[in-house]
C-alpha positions as CSV (number, residue, x, y, z in Angstrom):
1,X,-49.9,-49.5,-22.5
2,X,-51.9,-46.5,-22.5
3,X,-49.0,-44.4,-23.6
4,X,-48.1,-46.9,-26.2
5,X,-51.7,-46.6,-27.8
6,X,-51.3,-43.0,-27.6
7,X,-48.1,-43.1,-29.6
8,X,-49.6,-45.6,-32.2
9,X,-52.7,-43.2,-32.6
10,X,-50.3,-40.9,-34.1
11,X,-50.1,-43.0,-37.2
12,X,-53.8,-43.3,-37.7
13,X,-54.6,-39.3,-38.1
14,X,-53.9,-36.5,-40.2
15,X,-51.1,-36.6,-42.8
16,X,-49.8,-40.0,-41.4
17,X,-53.1,-41.6,-42.1
18,X,-52.9,-40.6,-45.8
19,X,-49.3,-42.0,-45.8
20,X,-50.7,-45.1,-44.4
21,X,-52.9,-45.4,-47.5
22,X,-49.9,-45.2,-49.6
23,X,-48.1,-47.8,-47.6
24,X,-50.8,-50.2,-48.1
25,X,-51.0,-49.7,-52.0
26,X,-47.1,-50.3,-52.2
27,X,-47.5,-53.5,-50.0
28,X,-50.2,-54.7,-52.4
29,X,-47.8,-53.9,-55.2
30,X,-45.0,-56.1,-53.6
31,X,-47.5,-58.9,-52.9
32,X,-48.7,-59.0,-56.6
33,X,-44.9,-59.0,-57.6
34,X,-44.3,-62.0,-55.3
35,X,-47.3,-63.8,-56.7
36,X,-46.3,-63.4,-60.4
37,X,-42.7,-64.4,-59.7
38,X,-43.9,-67.5,-57.9
39,X,-45.9,-68.4,-61.0
40,X,-43.1,-67.8,-63.3
41,X,-40.7,-69.9,-61.1
42,X,-43.0,-72.8,-61.5
43,X,-43.3,-72.4,-65.2
44,X,-39.7,-72.2,-65.9
45,X,-38.7,-74.8,-63.4
46,X,-41.0,-77.3,-65.5
47,X,-40.4,-76.2,-68.9
48,X,-36.6,-75.6,-68.6
49,X,-35.5,-78.3,-66.0
50,X,-38.4,-80.7,-65.7
51,X,-39.0,-80.2,-62.2
52,X,-42.4,-79.5,-60.3
53,X,-42.8,-77.6,-57.4
54,X,-46.0,-76.1,-55.7
55,X,-47.2,-72.8,-55.6
56,X,-46.2,-72.5,-51.9
57,X,-42.9,-73.5,-52.8
58,X,-42.8,-70.7,-55.4
59,X,-43.7,-68.2,-53.0
60,X,-41.1,-69.5,-50.7
61,X,-38.2,-69.4,-53.2
62,X,-39.3,-65.8,-54.4
63,X,-39.2,-64.5,-51.0
64,X,-35.7,-66.0,-50.1
65,X,-34.4,-64.6,-53.3
66,X,-35.9,-61.0,-53.0
67,X,-34.6,-60.7,-49.5
68,X,-31.0,-62.0,-50.7
69,X,-31.4,-64.6,-47.8
70,X,-30.7,-67.3,-50.6
71,X,-30.9,-70.7,-48.6
72,X,-30.0,-72.5,-51.6
73,X,-32.3,-75.4,-51.0
74,X,-34.1,-74.6,-54.4
75,X,-31.9,-73.5,-57.3
76,X,-32.1,-73.3,-61.0
77,X,-29.4,-75.3,-63.1
78,X,-29.6,-73.5,-66.4
79,X,-28.8,-70.2,-67.9
80,X,-32.2,-69.0,-68.3
81,X,-32.9,-69.8,-64.7
82,X,-30.0,-68.0,-63.6
83,X,-31.2,-64.8,-65.3
84,X,-34.6,-65.2,-63.9
85,X,-33.2,-65.5,-60.4
86,X,-30.9,-62.5,-60.8
87,X,-34.0,-60.3,-61.9
88,X,-35.7,-61.4,-58.9
89,X,-32.8,-60.8,-56.8
90,X,-32.3,-57.1,-58.0
91,X,-35.9,-56.3,-57.8
92,X,-36.0,-57.6,-54.3
93,X,-33.0,-55.2,-53.4
94,X,-34.6,-52.2,-55.2
95,X,-38.3,-52.6,-54.0
96,X,-38.0,-54.4,-50.7
97,X,-34.3,-53.4,-49.1
98,X,-34.2,-49.8,-50.7
99,X,-37.6,-48.2,-51.6
100,X,-39.5,-50.0,-48.8
101,X,-37.2,-48.7,-45.7
102,X,-36.8,-45.5,-47.4
103,X,-40.6,-44.9,-47.6
104,X,-41.0,-46.2,-43.9
105,X,-38.4,-43.7,-42.6
106,X,-39.6,-40.6,-44.7
107,X,-43.4,-41.1,-44.5
108,X,-43.6,-42.4,-41.1
109,X,-40.5,-42.5,-38.7
110,X,-39.0,-39.3,-39.6
111,X,-42.2,-37.2,-39.2
112,X,-42.9,-38.8,-36.0
113,X,-39.6,-38.2,-34.5
114,X,-39.7,-34.4,-35.8
115,X,-43.2,-34.3,-34.1
116,X,-42.0,-35.6,-30.9
117,X,-38.9,-33.2,-30.9
118,X,-41.2,-30.1,-31.8
119,X,-44.0,-30.5,-29.4
120,X,-43.3,-30.0,-25.7
121,X,-46.3,-29.9,-23.6
122,X,-46.7,-26.8,-21.4
123,X,-46.2,-27.6,-17.7
124,X,-46.7,-24.4,-16.1
125,X,-48.0,-20.9,-16.8
126,X,-46.1,-17.7,-16.3
127,X,-45.9,-16.2,-13.0
128,X,-47.6,-13.1,-13.9
129,X,-50.8,-15.1,-15.1
130,X,-54.1,-13.9,-13.4
131,X,-57.7,-13.4,-14.0
132,X,-58.0,-16.8,-16.0
133,X,-60.5,-19.6,-16.0
134,X,-58.8,-23.2,-15.0
135,X,-61.0,-26.0,-16.5
136,X,-60.6,-29.4,-15.5
137,X,-62.3,-32.1,-17.5
138,X,-63.2,-31.6,-21.2
139,X,-66.4,-32.6,-22.5
140,X,-69.5,-31.0,-24.6
141,X,-70.4,-28.8,-21.7
142,X,-66.8,-27.3,-21.4
143,X,-66.5,-27.2,-24.9
144,X,-69.5,-25.0,-25.3
145,X,-68.2,-22.8,-22.1
146,X,-65.0,-22.2,-23.9
147,X,-66.6,-21.0,-26.9
148,X,-68.5,-18.5,-24.6
149,X,-65.3,-17.6,-22.9
150,X,-63.5,-16.8,-26.2
151,X,-66.8,-14.7,-27.3
152,X,-66.2,-12.7,-24.0
153,X,-62.3,-12.4,-24.4
154,X,-62.2,-14.1,-20.9
155,X,-58.6,-16.1,-20.9
156,X,-58.8,-19.9,-19.8
157,X,-56.6,-22.9,-19.6
158,X,-57.4,-26.4,-19.8
159,X,-55.8,-29.0,-17.5
160,X,-55.2,-32.7,-18.8
161,X,-53.0,-35.4,-17.6
162,X,-52.9,-37.0,-21.0
163,X,-50.1,-36.0,-23.5
164,X,-51.9,-37.0,-26.5
165,X,-55.1,-35.0,-25.7
166,X,-52.8,-32.0,-24.8
167,X,-51.3,-32.2,-28.1
168,X,-54.3,-32.4,-30.0
169,X,-56.0,-29.4,-28.0
170,X,-52.9,-27.2,-28.7
171,X,-52.2,-28.0,-32.2
172,X,-55.5,-28.9,-33.8
173,X,-57.9,-26.7,-31.6
174,X,-55.7,-23.8,-30.5
175,X,-56.6,-24.3,-26.8
176,X,-54.2,-23.1,-24.0
177,X,-53.4,-26.4,-22.3
178,X,-51.2,-27.5,-19.4
179,X,-50.2,-31.1,-19.2
180,X,-50.3,-32.7,-16.0
181,X,-52.3,-34.7,-13.2
182,X,-55.2,-32.3,-12.2
183,X,-55.0,-33.4,-8.4
184,X,-51.2,-32.9,-8.1
185,X,-50.5,-29.9,-6.1
186,X,-47.4,-28.8,-8.2
187,X,-49.3,-28.9,-11.3
188,X,-52.1,-26.7,-9.6
189,X,-49.6,-24.2,-8.5
190,X,-48.1,-24.2,-12.0
191,X,-51.5,-23.4,-13.6
192,X,-51.7,-20.3,-11.1
193,X,-54.8,-21.5,-9.2
194,X,-54.2,-18.9,-6.7
195,X,-54.4,-16.1,-9.0
196,X,-57.4,-17.4,-11.1
197,X,-60.8,-16.0,-11.7
198,X,-62.5,-19.4,-11.4
199,X,-62.0,-23.0,-11.3
200,X,-64.1,-25.5,-13.1
201,X,-64.2,-29.0,-11.8
202,X,-65.7,-31.3,-14.6
203,X,-64.4,-34.7,-13.5
204,X,-65.8,-37.5,-11.8
205,X,-67.4,-36.9,-8.3
206,X,-64.4,-38.5,-6.4
207,X,-61.9,-36.6,-8.7
208,X,-63.6,-33.4,-8.1
209,X,-63.6,-34.0,-4.3
210,X,-60.0,-34.7,-4.4
211,X,-59.2,-31.9,-6.5
212,X,-61.2,-29.1,-4.2
213,X,-59.6,-30.7,-1.1
214,X,-55.9,-30.1,-2.8
215,X,-56.9,-26.9,-4.0
216,X,-58.1,-25.7,-0.5
217,X,-54.9,-26.8,1.2
218,X,-53.2,-23.7,-0.5
219,X,-55.6,-21.0,-1.9
220,X,-59.2,-19.8,-1.8
221,X,-60.1,-19.3,-5.4
222,X,-63.8,-20.0,-6.0
223,X,-64.5,-23.5,-7.6
224,X,-67.5,-24.7,-9.4
225,X,-68.3,-28.5,-9.5
226,X,-70.3,-30.2,-12.0
227,X,-71.8,-33.1,-9.9
228,X,-73.0,-36.4,-11.7
229,X,-75.0,-37.6,-8.6
230,X,-77.1,-34.9,-6.8
231,X,-76.6,-37.0,-3.4
232,X,-72.9,-36.2,-3.8
233,X,-73.5,-32.2,-3.8
234,X,-73.1,-31.8,-0.2
235,X,-69.7,-33.9,0.2
236,X,-68.3,-31.7,-2.7
237,X,-69.4,-28.5,-0.6
238,X,-67.7,-30.0,2.3
239,X,-64.5,-30.4,0.2
240,X,-64.7,-27.0,-0.5
241,X,-66.6,-26.1,-3.6
242,X,-68.1,-22.7,-3.8
243,X,-70.8,-23.7,-6.4
244,X,-72.0,-27.3,-7.0
245,X,-74.2,-28.0,-10.2
246,X,-76.4,-31.0,-10.2
247,X,-76.8,-30.6,-14.1
248,X,-79.3,-33.5,-14.3
249,X,-81.6,-32.0,-11.6
250,X,-81.2,-28.4,-13.1
251,X,-81.9,-29.8,-16.8
252,X,-85.0,-31.5,-15.3
253,X,-86.2,-28.3,-14.0
254,X,-85.4,-26.2,-16.8
255,X,-87.5,-28.7,-19.1
256,X,-90.2,-28.5,-16.9
257,X,-90.2,-25.0,-16.7
258,X,-90.5,-24.7,-20.5
259,X,-93.2,-27.1,-20.8
260,X,-95.7,-25.5,-18.4
261,X,-97.8,-23.1,-20.4
262,X,-99.4,-20.8,-17.7
263,X,-98.1,-18.3,-15.3
264,X,-95.4,-15.5,-16.4
265,X,-93.8,-16.0,-13.1
266,X,-92.7,-19.6,-13.7
267,X,-90.9,-18.2,-16.6
268,X,-88.5,-15.8,-15.2
269,X,-85.3,-16.6,-17.3
270,X,-83.0,-13.7,-16.1
271,X,-82.7,-10.8,-13.8
272,X,-80.8,-7.7,-13.3
273,X,-81.6,-6.2,-9.8
274,X,-85.2,-5.7,-10.0
275,X,-85.5,-6.1,-13.9
276,X,-86.9,-9.6,-14.6
277,X,-86.8,-11.1,-18.2
278,X,-89.6,-13.4,-18.4
279,X,-91.5,-15.3,-21.1
280,X,-95.0,-16.3,-21.6
281,X,-96.8,-18.4,-24.4
282,X,-99.3,-16.4,-26.5
283,X,-101.7,-19.8,-26.8
284,X,-104.5,-19.3,-24.2
285,X,-103.9,-15.5,-23.7
286,X,-106.4,-12.9,-24.9
287,X,-103.5,-11.7,-27.3
288,X,-103.9,-14.6,-29.7
289,X,-104.2,-13.2,-33.4
290,X,-103.5,-9.5,-32.3
291,X,-100.5,-7.6,-33.4
292,X,-98.3,-6.1,-30.6
293,X,-99.8,-2.7,-31.0
294,X,-103.3,-4.0,-30.6
295,X,-102.4,-6.2,-27.6
296,X,-101.2,-3.0,-25.7
297,X,-99.5,-5.1,-23.2
298,X,-97.0,-2.0,-22.2
299,X,-99.9,0.2,-21.6
300,X,-101.7,-2.2,-19.5
301,X,-99.0,-3.7,-17.4
302,X,-95.9,-1.9,-18.0
303,X,-94.1,-4.6,-19.4
304,X,-92.3,-4.5,-22.8
305,X,-92.1,-7.3,-25.3
306,X,-88.3,-7.4,-26.2
307,X,-88.5,-10.7,-28.5
308,X,-90.7,-13.2,-29.7
309,X,-90.0,-16.9,-29.8
310,X,-91.5,-19.1,-32.6
311,X,-90.3,-22.9,-33.1
312,X,-86.8,-22.1,-32.4
313,X,-86.6,-18.6,-34.2
314,X,-86.1,-15.6,-32.2
315,X,-87.0,-12.1,-33.5
316,X,-87.2,-8.7,-32.3
317,X,-90.6,-7.5,-32.7
318,X,-92.3,-4.4,-34.0
319,X,-95.7,-2.9,-33.4
320,X,-97.1,-4.7,-36.5
321,X,-95.7,-8.1,-35.2
322,X,-98.6,-10.8,-35.2
323,X,-98.9,-12.7,-32.0
324,X,-99.5,-16.2,-33.2
325,X,-100.8,-19.1,-31.0
326,X,-97.6,-21.0,-31.3
327,X,-95.5,-18.2,-30.3
328,X,-93.8,-17.2,-27.1
329,X,-93.2,-13.7,-25.9
330,X,-90.0,-12.6,-24.0
331,X,-90.7,-9.5,-21.7
332,X,-88.9,-7.3,-19.5
333,X,-90.3,-5.5,-16.3
334,X,-90.6,-5.7,-12.6
335,X,-92.1,-8.6,-10.6
336,X,-95.1,-6.4,-10.0
337,X,-95.6,-5.9,-13.6
338,X,-95.4,-9.6,-14.1
339,X,-98.3,-10.1,-11.6
340,X,-100.4,-7.6,-13.3
341,X,-100.1,-9.7,-16.4
342,X,-101.2,-13.0,-14.9
343,X,-104.1,-10.8,-13.3
344,X,-104.9,-9.7,-16.9
345,X,-104.8,-13.2,-18.3
346,X,-106.2,-14.9,-15.4
347,X,-103.5,-17.9,-15.7
348,X,-102.7,-20.4,-13.1
349,X,-100.2,-23.0,-13.5
350,X,-102.6,-25.7,-12.1
351,X,-104.5,-25.7,-15.2
352,X,-101.7,-27.4,-16.9
353,X,-101.3,-31.0,-17.7
354,X,-97.7,-32.2,-18.7
355,X,-96.5,-35.3,-20.2
356,X,-93.1,-36.6,-19.5
357,X,-91.8,-39.2,-21.8
358,X,-88.6,-40.6,-20.2
359,X,-88.4,-41.7,-16.5
360,X,-84.3,-41.6,-16.4
361,X,-82.7,-39.0,-14.0
362,X,-83.8,-35.9,-16.2
363,X,-87.3,-37.2,-16.3
364,X,-87.5,-37.9,-12.5
365,X,-86.2,-34.3,-11.7
366,X,-88.8,-32.8,-14.1
367,X,-91.5,-34.8,-12.4
368,X,-90.3,-33.7,-8.8
369,X,-90.3,-30.0,-9.9
370,X,-93.7,-30.2,-11.4
371,X,-94.9,-32.1,-8.3
372,X,-93.7,-29.2,-6.1
373,X,-95.3,-26.4,-8.3
374,X,-97.9,-28.4,-8.3
375,X,-98.7,-29.0,-11.9
376,X,-100.4,-32.4,-12.9
377,X,-98.1,-34.4,-15.0
378,X,-98.1,-38.0,-16.5
379,X,-94.9,-40.2,-16.7
380,X,-94.5,-42.5,-19.7
381,X,-91.5,-44.9,-20.0
382,X,-91.0,-48.7,-20.8
383,X,-90.0,-49.4,-17.3
384,X,-90.0,-47.8,-14.0
385,X,-86.9,-46.0,-12.5
386,X,-85.8,-47.5,-9.3
387,X,-84.1,-44.4,-8.3
388,X,-87.1,-42.4,-8.7
389,X,-89.7,-44.5,-6.6
390,X,-91.7,-41.7,-5.8
391,X,-93.3,-41.4,-9.4
392,X,-94.7,-44.4,-11.1
393,X,-94.9,-43.9,-14.8
394,X,-97.4,-45.5,-17.2
395,X,-95.5,-48.6,-18.5
396,X,-95.4,-48.9,-22.1
397,X,-94.0,-48.0,-25.6
398,X,-94.5,-44.2,-26.1
399,X,-93.6,-44.6,-29.9
400,X,-96.8,-46.2,-30.4
401,X,-99.6,-43.6,-30.6
402,X,-102.1,-45.7,-29.0
403,X,-100.6,-45.7,-25.5
404,X,-100.2,-41.9,-25.7
405,X,-104.0,-41.6,-26.8
406,X,-105.3,-43.7,-24.0
407,X,-103.0,-41.7,-21.5
408,X,-104.8,-38.6,-22.8
409,X,-102.2,-36.7,-24.8
410,X,-105.2,-34.6,-26.5
411,X,-105.8,-33.1,-23.3
412,X,-102.1,-32.2,-22.4
413,X,-100.9,-28.5,-22.6
414,X,-97.1,-29.5,-22.2
415,X,-94.9,-32.3,-23.2
416,X,-91.4,-32.9,-22.1
417,X,-89.5,-35.5,-24.5
418,X,-86.2,-36.7,-22.4
419,X,-85.0,-40.2,-23.4
420,X,-81.4,-41.0,-24.0
421,X,-81.7,-41.4,-27.6
422,X,-82.1,-38.5,-30.0
423,X,-83.7,-40.6,-32.8
424,X,-86.5,-41.5,-30.3
425,X,-86.8,-38.0,-29.1
426,X,-87.3,-37.0,-32.7
427,X,-90.0,-39.7,-33.3
428,X,-91.8,-39.0,-30.3
429,X,-91.8,-35.3,-31.1
430,X,-93.3,-35.8,-34.5
431,X,-96.0,-38.2,-33.1
432,X,-96.9,-36.0,-30.4
433,X,-97.4,-32.9,-32.6
434,X,-99.5,-34.9,-34.9
435,X,-101.6,-36.1,-32.0
436,X,-102.0,-32.6,-30.4
437,X,-101.2,-29.7,-32.7
438,X,-101.3,-27.3,-29.8
439,X,-99.3,-28.8,-27.4
440,X,-96.0,-27.2,-26.1
441,X,-93.0,-29.6,-26.9
442,X,-89.9,-29.3,-25.2
443,X,-87.3,-31.9,-26.4
444,X,-83.9,-32.9,-25.0
445,X,-81.1,-33.2,-27.4
446,X,-78.4,-35.4,-26.3
447,X,-76.2,-34.4,-29.1
448,X,-75.9,-30.8,-30.5
449,X,-76.2,-32.1,-34.2
450,X,-79.7,-33.3,-33.7
451,X,-81.2,-29.8,-32.5
452,X,-82.3,-28.7,-35.9
453,X,-83.9,-32.2,-36.5
454,X,-86.0,-31.9,-33.4
455,X,-87.4,-28.5,-34.2
456,X,-88.3,-29.8,-37.8
457,X,-90.1,-32.7,-36.1
458,X,-92.3,-29.9,-34.2
459,X,-90.5,-29.2,-31.0
460,X,-91.3,-25.5,-29.6
461,X,-87.9,-25.7,-27.7
462,X,-84.9,-28.0,-28.0
463,X,-82.6,-28.0,-24.6
464,X,-79.1,-29.3,-25.0
465,X,-77.2,-30.9,-21.9
466,X,-74.1,-28.9,-23.4
467,X,-75.7,-25.5,-23.8
468,X,-77.6,-25.4,-20.5
469,X,-74.4,-26.6,-18.6
470,X,-72.3,-23.8,-20.2
471,X,-74.8,-21.3,-19.7
472,X,-74.9,-22.1,-15.8
473,X,-71.2,-22.1,-15.6
474,X,-71.0,-18.6,-17.6
475,X,-73.6,-17.0,-15.2
476,X,-71.5,-18.3,-12.3
477,X,-68.5,-16.7,-13.7
478,X,-70.3,-13.5,-14.3
479,X,-72.1,-13.7,-10.9
480,X,-75.5,-13.5,-12.5
481,X,-78.5,-13.9,-10.1
482,X,-80.4,-16.3,-12.2
483,X,-79.2,-19.9,-12.8
484,X,-79.8,-20.0,-16.4
485,X,-80.6,-18.1,-19.7
486,X,-83.1,-19.2,-22.2
487,X,-81.9,-21.5,-25.0
488,X,-80.6,-19.8,-28.0
489,X,-80.3,-16.0,-26.8
490,X,-78.1,-14.3,-24.3
491,X,-79.2,-11.3,-22.1
492,X,-75.8,-9.5,-21.4
493,X,-74.5,-6.4,-19.5
494,X,-71.8,-4.3,-21.0
495,X,-70.4,-0.8,-20.0
496,X,-71.5,1.8,-22.5
497,X,-68.7,2.2,-25.1
498,X,-66.8,5.2,-25.1
499,X,-67.5,6.0,-28.8
500,X,-71.2,5.9,-28.1
501,X,-71.6,8.5,-25.3
502,X,-73.4,11.5,-26.3
503,X,-75.4,9.8,-29.0
504,X,-79.0,8.6,-29.1
505,X,-79.7,4.9,-29.3
506,X,-81.0,5.4,-32.9
507,X,-77.7,7.0,-33.8
508,X,-75.6,4.4,-32.0
509,X,-76.8,2.0,-34.8
510,X,-76.2,-0.9,-32.3
511,X,-79.0,-2.9,-33.6
512,X,-78.3,-2.6,-37.5
513,X,-74.6,-3.3,-36.9
514,X,-74.7,-6.1,-34.5
515,X,-78.5,-7.4,-34.3
516,X,-78.6,-6.8,-30.5
517,X,-81.4,-4.8,-28.9
518,X,-81.2,-2.6,-25.8
519,X,-83.2,-4.1,-23.0
520,X,-82.4,-1.7,-20.3
521,X,-80.1,1.1,-19.4
522,X,-78.3,1.3,-15.9
523,X,-78.4,4.7,-14.9
524,X,-76.3,4.4,-11.8
525,X,-76.2,3.3,-8.1
526,X,-79.5,3.2,-6.4
527,X,-81.6,4.2,-9.4
528,X,-84.0,1.7,-11.3
529,X,-83.0,0.7,-14.7
530,X,-84.7,2.4,-17.6
531,X,-86.5,-0.5,-19.3
532,X,-86.7,-0.6,-23.1
533,X,-85.8,3.0,-23.5
534,X,-87.0,4.8,-26.7
535,X,-84.8,5.4,-29.7
536,X,-84.2,9.2,-28.8
537,X,-82.9,8.4,-25.5
538,X,-79.4,9.9,-25.0
539,X,-76.6,7.6,-24.1
540,X,-74.5,9.2,-21.3
541,X,-71.1,8.3,-20.1
542,X,-71.2,5.9,-17.0
543,X,-74.3,4.3,-18.3
544,X,-74.5,0.4,-18.3
545,X,-76.1,-1.4,-21.3
546,X,-78.4,-4.5,-20.8
547,X,-78.7,-6.3,-24.3
548,X,-80.4,-9.3,-25.8
549,X,-79.1,-11.3,-28.8
550,X,-78.0,-14.6,-30.0
551,X,-74.5,-15.8,-29.2
552,X,-73.2,-14.7,-32.6
553,X,-74.9,-11.2,-32.2
554,X,-73.1,-10.9,-29.0
555,X,-69.8,-11.7,-30.5
556,X,-70.6,-9.0,-33.3
557,X,-71.4,-6.4,-30.4
558,X,-67.7,-7.2,-28.7
559,X,-66.1,-6.9,-31.9
560,X,-67.7,-3.8,-33.1
561,X,-67.2,-1.9,-29.7
562,X,-64.7,-3.5,-27.7
563,X,-62.4,-4.8,-30.2
564,X,-59.2,-3.8,-28.1
């Protein structure tokens, strides 16, 4: 039944869908012709032969004559009647027996047969295939991951057991696809899992366990599993997964980390050896209203400000950049330098009060993370989550400003909006920003297309499930120490392009060409990276670059310096 439905789906998409409209118009034309003939039949029968028939009888006579069946139970007995019957018969032969079948064959049947004969799903990869990423299970997370793999020129293949899905992914989206059951050992050997760089298991938890056990029966290629229920993580590890990703739990932690406003060490977003990339909000620090030069953060702590976030916009700062209360600084330095910053600002995470709107799995995970910090928080939902009994929410409708006001939203420093409905999240963000203009709002986007609306409603950060999940998987593939990057920017490592050896940073024109900025230079084994080197620094062969930029800027960098 599923296969039949997949075949029928062909006639409801693409060119076939447009042809279906033509067919419907033609059928409407035929129906109109039959109705006209039935009306003329009644008129002629009454006026020529004095016999009266119902309209239904007229339709019946017209259909039998047009289809040349001619039962003969109703006939004309006059020459004009014979002429009318002949006209109806000829028009039936032309429009019903010639044009209609020819149209069905040329517009539908022939293209479908050609389509079936032309497409042969890939059942295995060439024997020499190696270093690729094999993806089992396609959803918004793995789609976002695929975009990142394409940016980094990392080969990948998607395995699916659905013929129709394989066809669509290959022909319409240009993905490399192998069609077959993901848990079939022959299929797994056909996609060369033994020589793959990594395997991404993104099926249901039972299917992931089956997949891991099957793979481990004949190879040791590392496997990363996205687990739906955190309590299944240990079972997936036992079945052979190297990395188990409880996305809801990590997403809750990510939201909680973003929502707290005190303590730079609570916001380490990436690390490269001793180099830490961290963020700290400007609000509540001595730097509010100062330019970057006036704040003298590098002179006082050794930290370099490599970027400034403000309502979803990331910019590379200059000395004249004004540090507004709603901004957030992205810094590069060592752990000791971050501690010096905390001592300078006198900030402690215990000074926070965070509101969590939504008591689902992600809201519960965020509450658990804040509880361990500890950071005081207030949960709000219309009903309690029975799977999160350790946290009791304030029961009520958060869309009404009265409830949030009574709960003390004006005193809150951070807010996490994490319901399952994006429209509700947008409304709650708007209402909370109106109630507390200085609150730091982190909102969850269930769908990528709602990210801009959440920023427009007043969110400081918008976190999408797909983006965070893809960042985690990308970092696993690249063996990074951190679990996830900040939303909307990438901190990435590249070897020094040969064409840039012997030039200074300013002469390399990396920033004007690509928009990326050099965070640090890796000088060699055992040596500390040179953090935010000055423009006159000479780029020498063997150095490594650590850069920061948006995903588009990273793609431009790869295109400009690693085209081959």
